[in-house]
FIKE-962907 format. One line per field, with one value per residue (C-alpha): z, x, y. Coordinates in nm, 4 decimals, decimal comma. Example, Ala and Ser with C-alpha at 12.3 -4.5 7.8 and 13.67 -1.06 7.14 Angstrom:
c3	[0,7800;0,7140] .
c1	[1,2300;1,3670] .
c2	[-0,4500;-0,1060] .
// end
This chain:
c3	[7,2864;7,1244;7,3326;7,1754;7,2744;7,1051;7,1607;6,8134;6,7796;6,4330;6,3214;6,1437;6,3869;6,3974;6,1504;6,2708;5,9981;5,9795;6,1081;6,4057;6,5507;6,7138;6,9741;6,9467;7,1242;7,4699;7,4657;7,7577;7,7954;8,0696;8,2444;8,3758;8,7315;8,8589;9,1877;9,4041;9,6700;10,0400;10,2246;10,2053;9,8436;9,7930;9,5200;9,7802;10,0333;9,8087;9,7313;9,8763;9,9726;9,7083;9,3409;9,2158;8,8775;8,7799;8,5438;8,4014;8,4110;8,1616;8,2675;8,0288;8,1629;8,3867;8,4069;8,7356;8,7931;9,0315;9,1869;9,2339;9,4438;9,2023;9,4912;9,5737;9,2964;9,5341;9,7200;9,5184;9,5825;9,3812;9,3008;9,0954;8,8853;8,5660;8,3888;8,0087;7,7187;7,7168;7,5552;7,5130;7,7778;7,8740;7,7614;8,0539;8,1330;8,4608;8,4974;8,5269;8,8974;8,9610;9,1088;8,8330;8,5683;8,2321;8,0283;7,7279;7,7500;7,5647;7,7751;7,9164;7,7385;7,3931;7,1488;6,8999;7,0681;6,8331;6,8107;6,6109;6,8404;7,0261;7,3600;7,6797;7,8042;8,1782;8,4636;8,8000;9,0632;9,3556;9,5803;9,3587;9,2052;8,8347;8,5890;8,2546;7,9699;7,6431;7,5016;7,1355;7,1188;6,9795;7,2137;7,0913;7,1282;7,4901;7,6399;7,6340;7,9467;7,9495;8,1676;8,4157;8,4668;8,3710;8,0421;7,8074;7,4317;7,2701;6,9120;6,7456;6,4091;6,2101;5,9066;5,5792;5,3386;5,2010;5,3487;5,6682;5,7074;5,9434;6,2371;6,5168;6,8063;7,1008;7,4023;7,6985;8,0174;8,3624;8,4039;8,1334;7,8437;7,4997;7,1940;6,8590;6,8036;6,4456;6,1967;5,9144;5,6213;5,4241;5,6890;6,0117;6,2998;6,6258;6,9316;7,0638;7,3524;7,4741;7,4784;7,8396;7,8729;7,7538;7,4793;7,1918;7,1067;6,8770;6,6536;6,3627;6,0346;5,8366;5,4812;5,1570;5,1277;5,4587;5,8019;5,8903;6,2256;6,3167;6,6105;6,7025;6,9763;7,2460;7,1051;6,7683;6,6044;6,4346;6,2984;6,1658;5,9772;6,1503;5,9430;5,7037;5,9156;5,6517;5,3129;5,4976;5,8406;6,1449;6,4900;6,8593;6,8921;7,2233;7,3263;7,5316;7,8892;7,7921;7,4918;7,2466;7,0657;6,9269;6,9082;6,6780;6,4665;6,0871;5,8888;5,5661;5,2965;5,0198;4,9912;5,3602;5,5639;5,8584;6,1435;6,2355;6,5465;6,4690;6,6560;6,5357;6,6559;6,6970;6,6650;6,3312;6,1918;6,1295;6,1708;6,2320;6,3142;6,6892;6,6636;6,5070;6,2187;6,4171;6,6797;6,4338;6,4251;6,1118;5,9210;5,7325;5,9474;5,9725;6,0813;5,7392;5,9041;5,8519;6,1535;6,4093;6,6468;6,8317;7,1191;7,1890;7,5524;7,7393;8,0860;8,3013;8,2393;7,8640;7,7603;7,5035;7,5328;7,2424;7,1644;6,9327;6,7334;6,7278;6,3897;6,4867;6,6702;7,0020;7,0988;7,3878;7,5679;7,4658;7,5994;7,3420;7,4392;7,2864;7,0298;6,9156;7,0998;7,2016;7,5274;7,5950;7,9168;7,8773;7,6902;7,4914;7,2178;7,1982;7,3106;7,2575;7,5223;7,4311;7,6587;7,8003;8,0490;8,3102;8,6724;8,7644;8,9480;8,6483;8,8461;8,7000;8,3375;8,2523;7,9429;7,7529;7,7277;7,4158;7,3514;7,0057;6,8269;6,5570;6,5485;6,3086;6,5716;6,8632;7,0982;7,4721;7,6398;7,9907;8,1470;8,3560;8,5582;8,4957;8,7710;8,9416;8,7078;8,8070;8,6460;8,8129;8,6373;8,7055;8,6396;8,5152;8,2838;7,9336;7,8861;8,0996;8,0037;8,1666;8,3038;8,4374;8,7222;9,0444;9,1311] .
c1	[30,9134;30,7574;30,4978;30,3832;30,0215;29,7018;29,4994;29,3514;28,9803;28,9687;29,3053;29,4575;29,6044;29,9792;30,1614;30,5160;30,7777;31,1321;31,4660;31,4534;31,7693;31,6199;31,8158;31,8503;31,5890;31,7048;31,9775;32,0642;31,8978;31,8603;31,5370;31,5240;31,4406;31,0919;31,0494;30,7728;30,6348;30,6050;30,7010;30,5278;30,4438;30,1682;30,0369;29,9970;29,8360;29,5437;29,4531;29,1157;29,0206;28,7575;28,7637;29,0359;29,1097;29,4763;29,6167;29,9577;30,0550;30,3199;30,6428;30,9196;31,1617;30,9375;30,5688;30,3829;30,1192;29,8509;29,5474;29,2364;28,9257;28,6315;28,4257;28,6927;28,9481;29,1540;29,2352;29,5408;29,7970;30,1188;30,2111;30,5281;30,7371;30,8790;31,1748;31,1802;31,3451;31,2797;30,9471;30,8222;30,5871;30,5005;30,2032;30,0726;29,7923;29,6692;29,6523;29,3077;29,3611;29,4757;29,8088;30,0566;30,1160;30,2746;30,4241;30,6342;30,8863;31,1872;31,5044;31,6151;31,9500;31,7969;32,0317;31,7647;31,4249;31,1326;30,8068;30,9789;31,2802;31,3048;31,1240;31,1447;30,8572;30,8405;30,6022;30,5709;30,4312;30,2092;30,5165;30,6943;30,9356;31,0136;31,0464;31,2074;31,0696;31,2050;31,4055;31,3032;30,9281;30,7049;30,6454;30,3008;30,1273;30,0203;30,0641;29,7680;29,7331;29,6395;29,3335;29,5460;29,7871;30,0863;30,1887;30,1466;30,1370;30,3327;30,4244;30,7645;30,8172;31,1361;31,1288;31,2977;31,4561;31,1826;30,9130;30,7234;30,9048;30,7705;30,5320;30,5485;30,3129;30,5196;30,3947;30,6126;30,5772;30,6443;30,8673;31,0986;30,9619;30,9279;30,7439;30,6434;30,2722;30,2602;30,4697;30,3263;30,4918;30,1739;29,9890;30,0385;29,8950;29,7472;29,6734;29,3201;29,2414;29,2524;28,9384;28,8116;28,9431;29,2877;29,2990;29,3374;29,4278;29,2302;29,4207;29,3531;29,5472;29,5524;29,6779;29,5647;29,2721;29,1219;29,0961;29,0574;29,0054;29,2013;29,2434;29,5395;29,6046;29,8568;30,0951;30,0929;29,8698;29,5316;29,5633;29,2122;29,0532;28,7229;28,5886;28,6685;28,5822;28,6074;28,7497;28,8734;29,0259;28,8677;28,9915;28,8977;28,8530;28,6963;28,6000;28,2819;28,3139;28,1676;28,4004;28,1129;28,1159;28,3749;28,2897;28,4854;28,4616;28,4895;28,5845;28,3880;28,4562;28,2369;28,0326;27,9380;28,2270;28,1255;28,2717;28,0310;28,0385;27,9788;27,9550;28,0710;27,9299;28,2474;28,0738;27,9087;28,1329;27,8235;27,8636;27,5954;27,5712;27,5764;27,3168;26,9813;26,8705;26,5619;26,7906;26,9938;26,9509;26,7864;26,8496;27,1456;27,4592;27,6214;27,9345;27,9788;28,0066;27,7019;27,7765;28,0522;28,0574;28,3841;28,5536;28,3168;28,3504;28,1775;28,0238;28,0626;27,6955;27,7573;27,6067;27,7955;27,8891;28,0128;28,0948;27,8218;27,8793;27,5861;27,4688;27,5537;27,8746;27,9867;27,9703;27,8029;27,8907;27,5951;27,4641;27,3506;27,0999;27,0740;26,8209;27,0492;26,8607;27,0718;27,0514;27,2838;27,4855;27,6430;27,5271;27,7742;27,7405;28,0935;28,3139;28,3569;28,3329;28,5264;28,4462;28,7586;28,6314;28,3673;28,4379;28,3749;28,0535;27,9265;27,8832;28,1683;28,2667;28,6097;28,5996;28,8436;28,6750;28,8072;28,7507;28,6085;28,2777;28,4371;28,7160;28,8987;28,8763;28,9966;29,2282;29,2842;29,1619;29,1398;29,0404;28,7262;28,5017;28,1279;27,9005;27,5731;27,5176;27,8504;28,1925;28,5325;28,8570;29,1164;29,4199;29,4985;29,7521;29,6192;29,8593;29,7019;29,6258;29,3990;29,5952;29,2915;29,0446;29,1167;28,8247] .
c2	[2,3764;2,0723;1,8898;1,5654;1,5154;1,3969;1,7137;1,7563;1,6926;1,5417;1,4097;1,1142;0,8602;0,8987;0,6741;0,7031;0,7331;0,8630;0,7474;0,5132;0,3650;0,0571;-0,1340;-0,5088;-0,7155;-0,8026;-0,5358;-0,3137;0,0248;0,2810;0,3710;0,7251;0,8082;0,7345;0,9111;0,7644;0,9953;0,9145;0,5974;0,3615;0,4343;0,6917;0,4641;0,1916;0,4223;0,5150;0,1541;0,0580;0,4148;0,4770;0,5568;0,7862;0,9386;0,9074;1,1699;1,2487;1,6167;1,7214;1,8878;1,9869;1,7247;1,5108;1,4184;1,3845;1,1176;1,2389;1,0656;1,2806;1,2280;1,2845;1,4218;1,6789;1,7364;1,9512;1,6287;1,5290;1,2575;1,2617;0,9025;0,9362;1,1718;1,0214;1,1826;1,2076;1,3891;1,7661;1,8495;1,4922;1,3586;1,0045;0,7937;0,5905;0,3440;0,1964;-0,1816;-0,3454;-0,4167;-0,0590;-0,1703;-0,0835;0,1827;0,1049;0,3868;0,4780;0,7621;0,8989;0,8725;1,2067;1,1768;1,1206;1,2954;1,4027;1,3818;1,3350;1,1421;0,8669;0,8274;0,4926;0,5029;0,3044;0,0914;0,0317;-0,0490;0,1229;-0,1146;-0,0229;-0,0296;0,2239;-0,0260;0,0165;-0,2722;-0,1796;-0,3909;-0,2456;0,0415;0,0385;0,0996;0,3747;0,6654;0,7690;0,4317;0,3905;0,0401;-0,1997;-0,4160;-0,7830;-0,8591;-1,0566;-0,7624;-0,9788;-0,8164;-0,5219;-0,4757;-0,1938;-0,1077;-0,0896;0,0793;0,0201;0,2523;0,1680;0,4138;0,6415;0,4155;0,3499;0,0160;-0,2492;-0,2308;-0,4886;-0,5479;-0,6684;-0,8623;-0,7640;-0,9676;-0,8306;-1,1371;-0,9987;-1,2044;-1,0516;-1,1842;-1,0398;-1,1048;-0,9765;-0,7804;-0,5706;-0,3946;-0,3196;-0,1179;0,0713;-0,1297;-0,0035;-0,2228;-0,1728;-0,4094;-0,7668;-0,9772;-1,0001;-1,3572;-1,2477;-1,5093;-1,2634;-0,9085;-0,6812;-0,4405;-0,2053;-0,1922;0,1350;0,1846;0,3487;0,1055;0,2176;0,0558;-0,3114;-0,4815;-0,7961;-1,0282;-1,2445;-1,5008;-1,4147;-1,6779;-1,4994;-1,7614;-1,7363;-1,3842;-1,3151;-1,0283;-0,9532;-0,6637;-0,3828;-0,0807;0,1894;0,2852;0,5939;0,6462;0,4847;0,5840;0,6139;0,2368;0,1299;-0,2235;-0,2616;-0,3916;-0,7298;-0,7582;-0,8062;-0,4704;-0,2325;0,1380;0,3663;0,6834;0,7033;1,0130;1,0572;1,3159;1,4526;1,7704;1,7524;1,6058;1,3923;1,1934;0,9132;0,6951;0,3291;0,0017;-0,3379;-0,6700;-0,8735;-1,2085;-1,1257;-0,8516;-0,6355;-0,2585;0,0024;0,3721;0,4267;0,7042;0,6179;0,8408;0,9462;1,1020;1,3092;1,6846;1,8233;2,1422;2,2871;2,2855;2,6265;2,4448;2,2838;1,9421;1,7214;1,5020;1,5075;1,2107;1,1639;0,9843;0,6928;0,5847;0,3013;0,3045;-0,0024;-0,0845;-0,1075;0,2267;0,4316;0,7988;1,0112;1,3731;1,4982;1,8174;2,0598;2,1883;2,5459;2,4691;2,3329;1,9665;1,7864;1,4665;1,2522;0,9212;0,6648;0,3940;0,0462;0,1699;0,4516;0,7244;1,0237;1,2204;1,5144;1,4944;1,8386;2,1503;2,3620;2,6212;2,7517;2,4653;2,0919;1,8202;1,5053;1,2085;1,0420;0,7872;0,7090;0,6332;0,2677;0,3615;0,5606;0,8827;1,0906;1,1448;1,2805;1,5029;1,7156;2,0547;2,2279;2,5989;2,6680;2,6116;2,3964;2,1372;2,3701;2,6467;2,4333;2,6201;2,5812;2,2652;2,1232;1,7938;1,8300;1,6004;1,6156;1,4817;1,5650;1,8598;2,0175;2,0465;2,0448;2,1277;1,8617;2,0796;2,4280;2,2690;2,2028;1,9141;1,6425;1,2849;1,0279;0,7302;0,5432;0,5031;0,3208;0,0937] .
// end
């Protein structure tokens, strides 16, 4: 069985290549069954009843979206079950207002399922209704919501013979509209986030010269290079709640490989290390990795959280203050905590807890909630993804 999931700790972002039989824009395509639970919709019933963590649990032919109470993870509400091709789960994101879920999925009747096969993009509303938006997008790139909840951005790759081909960022409206924001043949592009006012989209471009950050207006105009993020691979891009700063991780080679968390001031294009040198551990690392700083995640108050690899193995979820000071939130010697997202009230942190002292030794993993000095496992399944937090 092949399960396509981003579970690796340090890995190159997927640059999708290979044969892709893309459908024509505006063509007809089938959306598989989305089975809402309860009447009225369970999704509707949980609105306004406190914060909930939404996760997607993988099943071989269908994924289940579940809402969990962070104060009692045994209190579970199944929102919907989404069919897909055997072995290939969905990639889903919750809208900013918490009243819709956008996802990509391979149709269940896909003849040759694979990570580069054309996927559907669709939206499940709070009432359980499904709106199909496209049938020719990339599976592995989760939809990016506009701040006003009216549209999503997805990626479409059309490979050429013996080449990666072209990469498009598509703006898909819930009203059925479709527009190409940008098309690249010289780099693989990845949508990151909209500016808080919705006027522009930030995206990353990766090729053999490294990683660059761009912005583009929602009408496809004013494409602008903001900064060169790295000569190597940058990843884990996260926009701060106020839209002023981009956090990301950069892989660096050499005698002592490192993954360093950085922040970029979007108004000036100036980058800096997220962790101040005074806060770095000293001494020879038995792990062989000089620094390992992964999965930057923002709290609603603007504080940054990263996974910080210990010199002798294991990694803690670590809070970074404005001066670059580091304070461990969790303590691990033989496993790795990767921050995934804070609850809106800042009381609960979802992490992926990975067994293994080193990224190279990573094995089983589970999504857990860390709060009030305690940990709760969200699911016994290892193949769980965060969809979002209900406010």
